[in-house]
C-alpha positions as CSV (number, residue, x, y, z in Angstrom):
1,M,-0.2,0.1,0.2
2,A,1.3,3.2,-1.0
3,A,2.5,5.5,2.1
4,I,0.1,8.4,2.8
5,K,0.0,11.5,5.2
6,S,-1.2,12.1,7.5
7,A,-4.3,14.5,8.4
8,G,-3.0,16.8,10.3
9,E,0.7,16.7,8.7
10,A,1.6,20.6,7.8
11,V,2.1,21.9,4.3
12,P,3.9,24.9,3.2
13,A,2.3,28.1,3.9
14,Q,1.5,29.0,-0.1
15,A,0.4,25.3,-0.3
16,A,-3.6,25.5,-0.7
17,S,-4.6,22.1,-1.8
18,P,-6.3,20.1,1.2
19,P,-3.5,16.8,2.8
20,A,-3.0,14.1,0.5
21,T,-5.7,11.0,0.5
22,P,-4.3,7.7,0.0
23,Q,-4.1,7.2,-3.8
24,T,-5.2,3.5,-3.8
25,T,-8.9,2.3,-1.2
26,Q,-8.4,-1.3,0.0
27,K,-12.3,-3.0,0.8
28,I,-12.6,-4.9,3.8
29,W,-15.6,-7.0,5.5
30,L,-16.0,-5.6,9.0
31,C,-17.9,-8.4,10.6
32,A,-19.3,-8.3,14.0
33,D,-19.3,-11.9,14.6
34,D,-22.1,-13.1,17.5
35,F,-25.4,-12.3,16.0
36,G,-28.1,-14.2,18.5
37,L,-25.9,-14.4,21.4
38,S,-28.0,-11.9,23.3
39,P,-30.9,-9.0,22.1
40,K,-28.6,-6.4,22.9
41,V,-25.9,-8.1,20.8
42,N,-28.3,-8.0,17.7
43,E,-28.8,-4.6,18.6
44,A,-26.1,-3.1,18.5
45,I,-25.1,-4.5,15.7
46,C,-28.3,-3.7,13.8
47,D,-27.3,-0.1,14.9
48,L,-24.1,-0.6,13.2
49,I,-25.1,-1.5,10.2
50,L,-27.6,1.1,9.8
51,R,-25.1,3.3,10.3
52,G,-22.8,1.9,7.5
53,R,-20.2,1.7,10.4
54,I,-19.2,-2.1,9.8
55,N,-20.8,-4.0,5.9
56,A,-20.8,-7.6,7.6
57,T,-21.9,-9.8,10.4
58,S,-22.7,-13.9,11.0
59,A,-25.4,-15.2,12.9
60,M,-25.0,-18.1,16.2
61,V,-28.5,-20.3,14.5
62,V,-28.2,-22.3,18.0
63,A,-28.3,-18.8,20.5
64,P,-31.4,-17.8,22.4
65,A,-31.8,-14.3,20.7
66,F,-31.9,-15.7,17.1
67,S,-35.4,-16.2,15.3
68,R,-36.3,-15.2,12.4
69,A,-38.0,-12.0,14.6
70,E,-34.5,-10.9,15.7
71,T,-33.4,-11.2,11.8
72,L,-36.5,-9.9,10.0
73,P,-33.3,-6.3,10.1
74,L,-30.9,-7.4,9.3
75,S,-32.7,-8.9,6.3
76,I,-33.9,-5.4,5.3
77,F,-30.1,-4.3,5.2
78,R,-29.5,-7.0,3.0
79,S,-31.9,-6.0,0.9
80,G,-31.2,-2.4,1.3
81,S,-29.1,0.9,0.8
82,Q,-27.1,-0.1,3.9
83,R,-26.4,-3.5,2.0
84,A,-24.6,-5.9,4.4
85,A,-23.4,-9.4,4.0
86,L,-25.2,-11.4,6.4
87,G,-22.9,-15.7,7.4
88,L,-23.3,-18.3,8.9
89,H,-21.2,-18.6,12.8
90,L,-21.0,-21.9,13.3
91,T,-21.0,-22.9,16.8
92,L,-20.2,-26.2,18.1
93,T,-19.4,-25.0,21.4
94,A,-20.3,-24.6,25.2
95,P,-22.9,-24.2,26.4
96,F,-25.0,-24.6,23.1
97,R,-26.7,-27.8,22.3
98,P,-26.5,-29.4,19.0
99,L,-29.5,-29.1,16.1
100,S,-29.3,-32.4,15.0
101,P,-29.9,-35.9,17.0
102,I,-27.0,-37.7,16.2
103,Y,-24.2,-35.5,17.0
104,A,-20.9,-35.9,19.4
105,P,-19.4,-35.0,21.7
106,L,-21.8,-34.0,24.1
107,R,-21.1,-33.0,27.6
108,A,-24.6,-33.1,29.1
109,G,-26.2,-32.4,26.2
110,A,-24.9,-29.4,25.1
111,F,-21.5,-28.8,23.1
112,P,-17.8,-29.5,25.0
113,P,-16.2,-26.3,26.2
114,L,-13.0,-25.1,23.6
115,K,-10.6,-26.6,24.9
116,T,-11.8,-29.9,24.9
117,M,-13.0,-29.7,21.1
118,L,-9.6,-28.4,20.7
119,T,-7.8,-30.8,22.2
120,A,-10.0,-33.1,20.3
121,A,-9.9,-32.1,16.8
122,L,-5.5,-31.7,17.5
123,L,-5.6,-35.9,18.1
124,R,-8.3,-36.3,15.3
125,R,-10.5,-38.4,17.6
126,L,-13.5,-36.2,16.1
127,E,-16.4,-37.5,13.0
128,P,-16.4,-35.8,10.4
129,E,-19.3,-36.9,9.3
130,R,-21.1,-36.0,11.9
131,I,-20.0,-32.6,13.0
132,A,-20.9,-32.0,9.0
133,V,-24.8,-33.3,9.7
134,E,-24.4,-30.5,12.4
135,V,-23.0,-27.8,9.8
136,G,-26.1,-29.0,7.4
137,A,-28.8,-28.2,10.4
138,Q,-27.3,-24.4,11.4
139,I,-27.1,-23.7,7.5
140,K,-31.0,-25.2,7.1
141,A,-31.7,-23.6,10.5
142,F,-30.1,-19.9,8.8
143,I,-31.7,-20.4,5.1
144,A,-35.3,-21.1,7.3
145,A,-34.8,-17.1,9.0
146,F,-33.4,-15.1,6.2
147,G,-34.3,-17.2,3.6
148,H,-31.2,-17.7,1.1
149,A,-28.2,-18.9,1.7
150,P,-25.4,-17.5,3.9
151,D,-23.0,-15.3,1.8
152,F,-20.4,-17.0,4.3
153,V,-19.6,-19.3,7.5
154,D,-17.3,-18.4,9.5
155,G,-17.2,-20.4,13.1
156,H,-17.5,-19.3,16.9
157,Q,-14.0,-19.3,18.7
158,H,-12.7,-20.2,15.6
159,V,-13.7,-23.8,15.4
160,H,-14.3,-24.4,11.6
161,V,-10.4,-24.2,11.0
162,F,-10.2,-27.1,13.4
163,P,-8.9,-30.3,11.8
164,Q,-11.8,-32.9,11.2
165,V,-13.7,-29.8,11.4
166,R,-13.1,-28.0,8.5
167,D,-13.5,-31.1,6.5
168,A,-16.6,-31.4,7.7
169,V,-17.9,-27.9,6.9
170,I,-16.4,-27.9,3.3
171,A,-18.5,-30.7,3.0
172,A,-21.1,-29.9,4.0
173,V,-21.1,-26.1,2.8
174,K,-20.1,-27.4,-0.5
175,Q,-23.9,-29.6,-0.2
176,A,-25.5,-27.5,0.9
177,A,-24.0,-23.1,0.1
178,P,-21.7,-23.3,-2.9
179,Q,-21.6,-20.1,-3.5
180,A,-20.9,-19.2,0.0
181,W,-17.6,-18.4,0.9
182,L,-15.7,-19.4,3.9
183,R,-13.5,-17.4,6.2
184,Q,-9.8,-18.4,6.9
185,C,-7.8,-16.8,9.6
186,S,-4.8,-16.5,8.1
187,R,-3.0,-13.7,8.1
188,G,-1.2,-13.8,5.1
189,P,2.5,-13.1,4.2
190,W,2.0,-10.4,6.7
191,L,2.5,-10.3,10.7
192,G,2.9,-7.9,12.1
193,A,2.9,-7.5,16.0
194,A,1.6,-11.4,15.3
195,F,4.8,-12.9,17.8
196,S,2.4,-11.6,20.7
197,D,-1.0,-13.0,19.8
198,P,-0.7,-16.6,20.3
199,K,-4.1,-16.6,20.0
200,G,-3.6,-15.3,16.4
201,L,-0.8,-17.6,15.9
202,L,-2.2,-20.6,16.4
203,I,-5.3,-19.7,14.3
204,D,-2.7,-18.6,11.2
205,R,-1.6,-21.8,11.5
206,L,-4.9,-24.2,11.8
207,S,-6.5,-21.6,8.5
208,R,-3.8,-22.6,6.3
209,G,-5.4,-26.3,6.0
210,L,-8.6,-24.6,5.8
211,R,-7.6,-22.3,2.8
212,R,-5.7,-25.6,0.6
213,R,-8.5,-27.9,1.3
214,A,-11.2,-25.2,-0.1
215,A,-9.3,-23.8,-2.6
216,I,-8.8,-27.5,-3.9
217,A,-13.0,-28.3,-2.8
218,G,-13.7,-24.9,-5.3
219,L,-14.3,-22.6,-2.5
220,K,-13.3,-19.5,-1.7
221,T,-11.7,-17.8,1.3
222,N,-11.1,-13.9,2.6
223,P,-6.9,-13.4,1.0
224,A,-6.3,-12.5,4.5
225,F,-7.7,-11.2,8.4
226,A,-7.1,-9.1,11.6
227,G,-9.4,-8.3,14.6
228,T,-7.6,-11.3,17.7
229,Y,-6.8,-9.5,20.3
230,S,-6.7,-10.7,24.3
231,F,-9.7,-9.6,25.5
232,K,-8.4,-8.5,28.4
233,A,-10.2,-5.7,30.5
234,S,-7.8,-3.2,30.2
235,A,-7.1,-3.7,26.4
236,D,-7.2,-0.1,24.3
237,Y,-9.3,-1.0,21.6
238,A,-9.1,2.6,19.9
239,A,-5.5,2.0,19.5
240,L,-5.9,-1.3,18.5
241,F,-7.5,-1.2,15.3
242,P,-5.5,0.7,13.4
243,R,-2.9,-1.9,13.8
244,F,-5.5,-4.7,12.3
245,L,-5.8,-2.2,9.3
246,K,-2.3,-2.6,8.1
247,D,-1.8,-3.6,4.9
248,L,-4.4,-5.0,4.7
249,P,-5.2,-6.7,0.9
250,D,-8.1,-5.7,-1.0
251,G,-11.3,-7.7,0.2
252,S,-10.3,-8.7,3.6
253,V,-11.6,-9.0,6.8
254,V,-11.6,-8.0,10.0
255,M,-13.7,-9.6,13.6
256,C,-15.2,-8.0,15.9
257,H,-17.6,-8.1,18.6
258,P,-19.9,-5.1,19.6
259,G,-22.4,-5.3,22.0
260,H,-24.4,-4.4,24.5
261,V,-24.5,-6.2,27.7
262,D,-27.4,-7.8,28.8
263,D,-28.0,-10.8,31.3
264,T,-28.8,-13.5,29.1
265,L,-25.0,-11.6,27.9
266,R,-23.8,-12.2,31.4
267,R,-25.4,-15.5,31.5
268,L,-23.5,-17.3,27.9
269,D,-20.2,-15.4,27.8
270,P,-17.8,-14.1,29.2
271,L,-17.2,-11.3,26.5
272,T,-19.0,-8.7,28.1
273,D,-17.9,-4.8,28.6
274,L,-15.2,-5.2,26.0
275,R,-18.5,-5.0,23.2
276,E,-19.4,-2.0,24.4
277,K,-15.4,-0.7,24.4
278,E,-15.8,-1.9,20.8
279,Y,-19.7,-0.6,20.3
280,A,-18.3,2.7,21.4
281,Y,-15.5,2.8,19.4
282,F,-17.1,2.2,15.8
283,A,-20.2,4.5,16.6
284,G,-18.4,6.9,17.1
285,D,-16.8,9.7,15.3
286,N,-13.0,9.1,15.2
287,F,-13.3,5.2,13.4
288,P,-14.3,6.6,9.7
289,K,-10.5,8.9,9.9
290,V,-8.8,6.1,10.9
291,L,-10.1,3.9,7.9
292,Q,-9.6,7.0,5.6
293,A,-6.4,7.6,6.5
294,N,-5.3,4.0,6.3
295,G,-7.5,3.3,2.7
296,V,-9.4,2.0,3.7
297,T,-13.0,1.8,3.4
298,L,-15.7,-0.7,3.4
299,A,-16.6,-3.3,0.9
């Protein structure tokens, strides 16, 4: 990407032209994960789409706040002037429950915790055929709610890039939603501050297998991905976000988790107050300036 001038850079007194802007603009998908998790998360996501501050969201069809009534605003956004891409946020971890009766593994009738699921995947102890049935059931629930297949498929807690799971996802998507693209979570050749983000490095590595397999199956993937961070309460999201945009190629995905906190969210997910921080950042006046300064626009 060409170097750009800061919006506040001084210019000679005789120069009457405005500050320089980037010569090229990269279009990205700014995707809010977890639609359906709680009513207040849904409300925040819809508000940001309406404002034109994000342009994609992925829905958890097994979550308590996913229903046809809750999805109605998103259906309107998809066809209106504030068009947003709508994806399936495949969910295979606790505390949620599967849609298919044959799914395994289970713990007390629900999906297992993240660490248990990841360990089983790395040790190749999962049954991809059962997982593929569950992926198909979640795609079917998405279609029933929205009236169309998902534009893309990703995973809650990045479960879709796990070994064995990714094979099941590819098989199910190719059958039920072949036009959908898969969110791969590799940063590409640019690593930036990746070595200070162990979680980012792990999903980067696991995503390479998804990307290769998807290409063989004839499914599309995004060229690059950003948005992971520690999720510590002290995180300064306003300082972090510009780093996510560094050297992103056109068509990349930046993940985010904006939301408002309610009792449902507190009961189901540890990521609470940081969602308020992310929402406030995207709704604020500085966010569009950051996009412009980095030569980025929403796709």
